[in-house]
Structures are given as structure tokens and as C-alpha cells.
C-alpha positions in Angstrom: 171.8 49.1 -73.7 169.3 51.9 -72.8 170.8 54.2 -75.4 170.6 51.4 -78.3 167.0 50.4 -77.5 166.0 54.2 -77.1 167.3 54.7 -80.7 165.8 51.6 -82.3 162.4 52.0 -80.5 162.3 55.6 -81.4 162.7 54.9 -84.8 159.8 52.3 -84.8 157.6 55.3 -83.6 157.6 54.5 -80.0 157.6 57.3 -77.3 160.5 56.1 -75.0 161.7 57.1 -71.6 164.9 55.5 -70.4 166.5 55.0 -66.7 169.5 53.5 -65.5 168.1 53.4 -61.8 165.2 51.4 -61.2 164.0 53.6 -58.3 163.8 56.6 -60.7 161.8 54.5 -63.1 159.5 53.5 -60.6 158.9 57.0 -59.3 158.3 58.3 -62.9 155.8 55.5 -63.5 153.6 56.4 -60.5 152.6 59.6 -62.4 153.4 58.7 -66.0 151.9 55.2 -66.8 153.6 53.4 -69.7 152.2 50.8 -72.1 155.3 48.7 -72.1 158.2 48.3 -69.7 161.3 46.7 -70.5 163.6 45.8 -67.4 166.7 44.0 -66.9 166.4 41.4 -64.2 169.8 41.6 -62.5 170.3 45.4 -61.3 171.7 47.1 -58.3 169.3 48.5 -55.6 166.2 46.7 -57.1 165.8 43.6 -59.3 163.6 43.4 -62.2 161.1 41.4 -60.3 160.9 44.3 -57.8 160.2 46.7 -60.9 157.6 44.1 -62.0 155.8 44.1 -58.7 155.9 48.1 -58.7 154.6 48.2 -62.0 151.8 45.8 -61.3 150.8 47.7 -58.3 150.7 51.4 -59.9 149.6 50.2 -63.4 148.0 46.8 -63.7 147.4 47.0 -67.6 151.0 47.7 -68.4 152.9 44.9 -70.1 156.3 44.0 -68.7 159.1 42.4 -70.5 162.2 41.2 -68.6 165.6 40.3 -70.0 168.5 38.9 -68.4 171.6 37.2 -69.0 171.0 34.7 -66.2 168.1 33.1 -67.7 166.7 30.1 -66.2 163.5 28.1 -66.4 162.9 28.9 -62.6 163.2 32.7 -63.2 161.1 32.7 -66.3 158.4 30.6 -64.6 158.5 33.2 -61.5 158.4 36.1 -63.7 155.3 34.8 -65.7 153.8 33.9 -62.6 154.0 37.4 -61.0 152.5 38.8 -64.3 155.2 39.6 -66.7 154.0 39.8 -70.2 157.1 37.9 -71.8 160.8 37.1 -70.9 164.0 37.1 -73.0 167.4 36.1 -72.6 170.5 38.1 -73.4 172.1 37.9 -75.7 169.2 38.5 -78.0 168.6 39.8 -81.7 166.7 43.2 -81.9 164.2 41.5 -84.4 163.4 39.1 -81.7 162.8 41.9 -78.9 160.8 43.9 -81.5 158.7 41.2 -82.1 157.8 40.9 -78.6 157.4 44.5 -78.4 154.9 44.5 -81.4 152.8 41.8 -79.8 152.5 43.6 -76.5 151.5 46.9 -78.2 148.8 45.0 -80.2 147.7 43.6 -77.1 147.3 47.1 -75.4 145.5 48.0 -78.7 142.9 45.2 -78.6 142.2 45.7 -74.8 141.4 49.4 -75.4 139.4 48.8 -78.3 137.4 46.1 -76.2 136.9 48.3 -73.2 135.6 51.1 -75.8 133.2 48.5 -77.2 132.1 47.6 -73.8 131.3 51.2 -72.8 129.5 51.9 -76.2 127.5 48.8 -75.6 126.8 49.5 -72.2 125.3 53.0 -72.9 121.8 52.8 -73.8 120.9 53.9 -77.5 118.2 56.4 -77.2 116.9 56.9 -80.9 115.2 59.9 -80.0 115.4 61.9 -83.3 114.7 58.6 -85.3 111.3 58.2 -83.7 108.6 58.9 -86.3 107.1 57.7 -89.4 106.6 60.8 -91.4 107.9 61.2 -95.0 111.0 63.2 -93.9 111.8 60.4 -91.3 111.5 57.6 -93.7 113.8 59.5 -96.1 116.3 60.0 -93.4 116.4 56.4 -92.6 116.8 55.5 -96.2 119.7 57.8 -96.5 121.4 56.5 -93.3 121.2 52.9 -94.7 122.9 53.9 -98.0 125.8 56.0 -96.5 126.6 54.2 -93.4 128.6 51.1 -95.0 130.9 53.7 -96.8 133.8 55.7 -95.2 132.7 58.7 -97.1 132.9 62.1 -95.1 129.4 63.3 -94.2 128.1 66.7 -93.3 125.0 66.9 -91.2 123.0 70.2 -91.6 120.0 71.3 -89.7 118.8 73.7 -87.1 119.9 73.3 -83.3 118.0 70.4 -81.6 117.2 68.3 -84.5 119.3 65.3 -83.4 122.7 65.7 -85.5 124.7 63.6 -82.9 122.0 61.0 -82.8 122.1 60.7 -86.6 126.0 60.4 -86.5 125.8 57.8 -83.9 123.2 55.7 -86.2 125.4 56.2 -89.1 128.4 54.8 -86.9 126.5 51.8 -85.4 125.5 50.8 -89.0 129.0 51.0 -90.4 131.8 48.7 -90.6 133.3 50.6 -87.7 130.8 50.0 -85.4 133.0 48.0 -83.1 135.5 50.8 -82.9 135.2 54.0 -80.8 132.7 56.8 -81.7 134.3 60.2 -80.4 132.4 63.4 -80.3 133.6 66.6 -79.7 131.6 70.1 -79.8 134.0 72.7 -81.5 132.0 75.6 -79.9 132.2 74.2 -76.3 136.0 74.1 -76.0 138.1 77.4 -75.5 140.2 77.9 -78.9 143.3 77.7 -76.8 142.4 74.0 -75.6 140.8 72.8 -78.9 144.0 71.9 -80.6 145.4 69.8 -77.9 142.2 68.2 -77.2 141.8 67.2 -80.9 145.4 66.1 -81.8 146.9 65.7 -78.1 150.5 67.0 -77.1 153.9 65.7 -76.1 155.6 66.2 -72.7 157.1 69.6 -72.2 154.8 71.2 -75.1 153.6 73.7 -72.7 153.4 74.7 -69.1 151.8 71.8 -67.4 152.2 69.3 -69.9 154.0 66.9 -67.6 153.4 63.7 -69.7 152.2 63.0 -73.3 148.4 62.9 -74.0 146.9 61.2 -76.8 144.4 63.5 -78.7 140.8 62.5 -79.5 141.6 62.0 -83.1 144.0 59.2 -81.9 141.2 57.7 -79.5 139.0 57.5 -82.5 141.3 55.6 -84.4 139.5 52.8 -86.6 136.3 54.4 -85.7 134.2 57.6 -86.3 135.0 61.2 -85.2 132.1 63.5 -84.8 132.8 67.1 -84.9 129.6 69.0 -84.1 129.4 72.9 -84.7 132.3 72.6 -87.3 131.3 76.0 -88.4 132.9 77.4 -85.1 136.1 75.5 -85.6 138.8 78.4 -85.7 140.5 78.9 -89.1 144.0 77.7 -88.0 142.5 74.5 -86.9 140.6 74.1 -90.0 144.0 73.5 -91.9 144.9 70.8 -89.5 141.6 69.0 -89.9 142.0 69.3 -93.8 145.4 67.6 -93.5 144.2 65.0 -91.4 141.5 64.2 -93.8 143.9 64.2 -96.8 146.8 62.4 -95.3 145.3 60.4 -92.4 147.9 61.6 -90.1 148.2 64.1 -87.0 150.9 65.6 -85.3 150.6 66.4 -81.4 151.2 69.8 -80.1 155.1 70.1 -79.5 155.7 66.7 -81.5 158.0 66.2 -84.4 156.6 62.9 -85.7 153.2 62.5 -87.6 151.0 59.9 -86.4 149.0 57.8 -88.9 145.4 57.5 -88.2 142.4 55.8 -89.8 139.2 57.9 -88.9 135.8 58.4 -90.6 134.7 62.0 -90.1 131.0 63.1 -89.6 130.7 66.9 -89.2 127.5 68.9 -88.0 126.7 72.4 -88.3 123.6 74.8 -88.0 125.5 77.7 -89.7 125.1 78.7 -93.3 128.8 77.5 -94.5 128.4 79.2 -97.8 128.0 82.5 -96.4 131.2 81.8 -93.9 133.1 80.8 -96.7 132.3 84.3 -98.4 133.2 86.0 -95.0 136.5 84.0 -95.0 135.5 82.4 -91.6 135.5 78.9 -93.0 137.9 77.3 -95.5 136.5 76.5 -98.9 138.8 73.4 -99.4 137.5 72.0 -96.1 134.2 72.5 -96.9 134.5 70.6 -100.3 136.4 67.8 -98.3 133.4 67.6 -95.7 130.4 68.0 -98.0 131.0 64.6 -99.8 127.5 63.7 -98.8 125.4 66.2 -97.3 122.3 65.4 -95.1 119.8 68.0 -94.1 117.9 67.1 -91.0 114.2 68.2 -91.1 113.0 70.6 -88.1 110.1 69.2 -86.2 107.6 71.8 -87.4 108.0 70.1 -91.0 107.0 66.7 -89.4 104.3 67.5 -86.9 102.6 64.1 -87.5 105.6 62.5 -85.6 104.7 64.6 -82.5 102.4 62.1 -80.9 105.2 59.2 -81.3 107.7 61.5 -79.9 105.6 62.5 -76.9 104.9 58.9 -76.1 108.4 58.1 -76.4 109.4 61.0 -74.1 106.9 60.3 -71.6 108.1 56.8 -71.2 111.7 58.0 -70.9 110.9 60.7 -68.4 108.8 58.6 -66.4 111.6 56.0 -66.0 113.9 58.9 -64.8 111.4 60.3 -62.4 110.0 56.9 -61.1 106.4 57.5 -62.0 103.7 55.9 -64.1 103.5 57.2 -67.6 100.8 59.8 -68.1 98.5 60.1 -71.1 98.0 63.3 -73.3 94.5 64.5 -73.7 93.7 64.8 -77.5 93.3 68.8 -77.4 96.8 68.9 -75.6 98.4 66.7 -78.5 96.6 69.0 -81.0 98.2 72.2 -79.4 101.6 70.4 -79.5 101.1 69.7 -83.2 100.2 73.3 -83.9 103.2 74.9 -82.1 106.2 75.4 -84.4 109.0 74.3 -81.8 111.7 76.4 -82.6 114.1 74.3 -80.3 113.0 71.3 -82.4 112.9 67.9 -80.8 115.2 69.0 -77.8 112.6 71.7 -76.9 109.8 68.9 -76.8 111.8 66.6 -74.8 112.6 69.3 -72.2 108.9 70.3 -72.3 107.5 66.5 -71.8 109.9 66.3 -68.6 108.9 69.6 -67.0 105.3 68.6 -67.4 105.9 65.1 -66.0 107.6 67.0 -63.0 104.8 69.7 -62.5 101.9 67.6 -63.4 101.1 64.6 -61.0 97.8 63.6 -62.8 97.5 60.5 -65.0 96.3 62.7 -67.9 98.0 65.9 -69.0 95.5 68.4 -70.3 95.9 71.3 -72.6 95.7 73.7 -69.6 98.8 72.2 -68.3 100.7 73.4 -71.4 102.8 76.8 -71.2 100.6 79.8 -72.2 102.3 80.4 -75.5 101.5 76.8 -76.6 97.9 77.0 -75.5 97.0 80.3 -77.1 98.8 79.6 -80.4 96.6 79.3 -83.4 97.3 78.1 -86.9 97.3 81.5 -88.5 99.9 83.1 -86.0 103.6 82.2 -85.6 106.1 84.0 -83.4 107.4 86.8 -85.4 104.6 87.4 -87.3 101.9 89.5 -85.4 98.5 90.4 -86.6 99.7 93.7 -88.2 102.8 91.9 -89.8 102.7 91.1 -93.5 101.1 87.8 -94.6 103.6 85.0 -94.5 103.2 84.6 -98.4 104.4 88.0 -99.3 107.7 87.3 -97.3 111.0 85.7 -99.0 112.2 82.7 -97.1 115.3 84.5 -95.6 113.2 87.4 -94.4 110.5 85.0 -92.8 113.3 83.0 -91.2 114.9 86.2 -89.9 111.8 87.3 -88.4 111.2 84.1 -86.9 114.8 83.9 -85.4 114.6 87.3 -84.0 111.1 86.5 -82.3 112.5 83.2 -80.9 115.5 84.7 -79.5 113.6 87.6 -77.7 111.0 85.0 -76.2 114.1 83.0 -75.1 115.6 86.0 -73.4 112.4 87.1 -71.9 111.8 83.6 -70.4 115.3 83.5 -68.9 115.2 86.9 -67.7 118.4 87.9 -69.8 120.3 84.9 -68.5 122.4 84.0 -71.7 123.9 81.0 -70.0 120.4 79.6 -69.4 119.2 80.6 -72.8 122.2 78.7 -74.3 121.5 75.7 -72.3 117.7 75.8 -73.4 118.4 76.4 -77.2 121.5 74.1 -77.5 123.6 76.9 -79.1 126.9 78.0 -77.6 127.1 81.4 -75.8 129.4 82.8 -78.5 126.9 81.7 -81.2 124.1 83.2 -79.3 126.0 86.6 -79.0 126.8 86.3 -82.7 123.1 86.1 -83.5 122.1 88.8 -80.9 124.5 91.2 -82.9 123.5 90.2 -86.2 119.7 90.6 -85.5 120.2 94.0 -83.5 118.9 92.4 -80.2 120.1 94.0 -77.0 120.7 91.7 -74.2 119.0 93.2 -71.1 120.6 93.5 -67.4 119.3 90.9 -65.2 115.7 92.1 -63.8 114.7 94.2 -67.0 111.3 92.8 -68.3 111.3 94.1 -71.9 113.5 93.2 -74.9 114.4 95.8 -77.4 115.6 95.4 -80.9 
């Protein structure tokens, strides 16, 4: 019976483990929970009812199907009272059992979807980057309203800290997939050796330590939205597998032989120049075209400075709730100073600044003197990277001006963190690897801890 059921269920796409001794099955279930358990009722050593009680103890959500050649109304009632999902009497047709198994699997899927929806609704939605009424923000909202109802792949582009994940969540919540999971993964934050198994999952025995199968994040997002942040840092070998996922709507676990069908909408984000990466052969051109069905450029904060007062008000209220203090006011000259500052770290930098001010300043009104020195002393005619002796900004082409600004920002960041690259990565929102790539490209020397000067 075990051999037959294993063959039939495996052909239907189920991962099956079989045991002819109930004590071995219970021992396995204690460290490898199953979605469905099929057990005979009359067995040596332990009965099917003993198995049912053991399963309910170690994994209450598992559906247990009992079968027996000694079916009676009393045993059926007892099994259902103890929590069995269903009950089948031998001899039975395989189609009859398969129908029960399919219903049990569907119940598990619905329960997981409901749990995911409950977690999503319980998590407060913070529309941080969507705060503002500037023309760029109105345009961004209009684009979200147009693309959200579709299933088209979306590529979000923009500098670090502009709120790409927040926009991805807004798209998901306004889509037909809103009740399904939203799964986000940062491709730069997970080591390359682990990223494939995180994305696609693995089968038992695929590698040392894989003592049970694991569902990948793509499978978790099935029916919903998968958000791949820092897609430009995705290793080239994995790019081919993501492309196949998009084209075939299927994935294959590490160590697996069977493709698994999935239905996910992909939203990717990057602050890197993918066109240059294609030329350097670090990003696949075919994947780029597949991702770039709809491209949305997120505006940096310096291009919508008129939104800063609204953002300051929003962040003040948020930080005050967190710190359990009253919401302070901002003096007009302090707001003007913030509006003049270019915020290279964008909205994330502004949020961190507001929280720091609320921690350090206990007054009901934050004055300009409470702001960091580099913000206080900045005037409209000067920007980091363009000193008084530098060429006027109008004589620089865009790429050179951006490079000068980026170099000055990174040097200032290293000075502020004392050369601590981990802290610099946290403040900037970039990965350590991405920072080191920028240091090398811009010929910036990372100082030893304790050095005060930055040379380039």
C-alpha cells in the first residue's frame, strides 16, 4: 500500500515520505512537519488514533486522513472528534483518495494565504515616500494607478533611499493580487552561495545540512508579488534562472528534479546603471528586456524640495510615537535650511535626521541651530563636491557633476563614520559590496579606523 500510494502521489506532484512502522513516522514528523498524513487505523505497536494524537501534538495544522478495512460509524466519529481531516474505508478507489488529498492540500493553501493576509493587514502601512504633493509625486501616483491593476513586470529605478520598496508595496496593494503575499528580498544582502536556495528552495539531501525540504521565497509569493531589490547585484548564473521563472512561470528547487509551477508578479528595483552593466557583461540583456516592460524612475528628494515640510511633519509624528514624546514644531528657518540641503541619502536620510533630532532635542520647537553643521552652513550656491574654486555647475556635463557629487558624498560619509564601512552602508542604504565597488571606481581610499582625513 505504501509503495502504491507513494508512486501515485509522486506522479501528481506531491513530495512523499513513507513508513511501515508508526513509531518511525512519528519520530520523523517531530522534526519534519508534513502538510498531510495518511495513516492506516489498525497497525501493530500503535494505532492510527495514536498517530492522529501524536500529529495533533507536534503539528496541529497537519491534515490527517485515516483509512481502515474495519470502518464503523463509531470509529469514524471518534476520528473526526479527535481532529482527523477525513476518513476512508478500504477497499477504496484511488480517485476517491486523491480527491480527499486534493481537498486537504487546498485547505492548507487557503490557511496559509489567510495567515499571510492577516500578517500583511496587521503590519501598519507607512506611506513614507508617497507623502508629498509636488509634481513628481503626483506623476508617480498616477503611474502607480495605471500599472497596479496589470500583471506586467516593473523595474523601479532611482537613487538609494528614494523608497523603491514602498512604491512596490503600493503597487501590490492596489493590484488584483492584494490579498496574496508580498515577498521582498534584497539580492545584495544575501551571500551568493545562499541566494539560490532562498529564492528557489531546496530538497532534502540537496547539500550538507538539508535535512528537510524547504520552500523558496518564489513559492511563498505564489499568487502574489515578488520584489527583488538591488536586482543589479544578482549573480549572473541566477539571472538565467530568474529569466526562466518569468518566461515559464516555474521554478526548480536546488537538488530537485521536478519543476514547480508558480504564478508571481515580479517587481525589481535597482540604483545601478543596468545599461552599463550589460556592456560590462555583468547583467543579462534578455533579462533586462524582460524586466523593463514598465520602467518607473523615482525622483530624488532634492528634485521635490517643496515636499520636505510635509515629510518633516510625517516623520516627526512617527518618531514621536516611537519615542513616546510630544510632536515638536520646526522653526521656519530650520525648514528653509532643510529645503536647501540636497539630501544625498534622500528620504531615508531625512527620516534618520528627524529621529536623531527628536532624541537629542527636548524642546517643543526645533531651531536651525539644532541641525547638523553641514546643513546649517549650506547656502544655495554651494553643494558638496563643488567648492568655491570648482568649475561652475553649468560648465559640467551631467555625468561629471554626478560623479563629483557622489565622490563628495562618500568622502563625507566615511569621515562621519570614522571609516566604518558597515556603518556607512547602514546610513546610505547601500550594501558593503556596492560601497566598495563605488570606492574603487571613484578611487576613494578607505582609511583605517582613527584616521581623520580622506584621500582620493
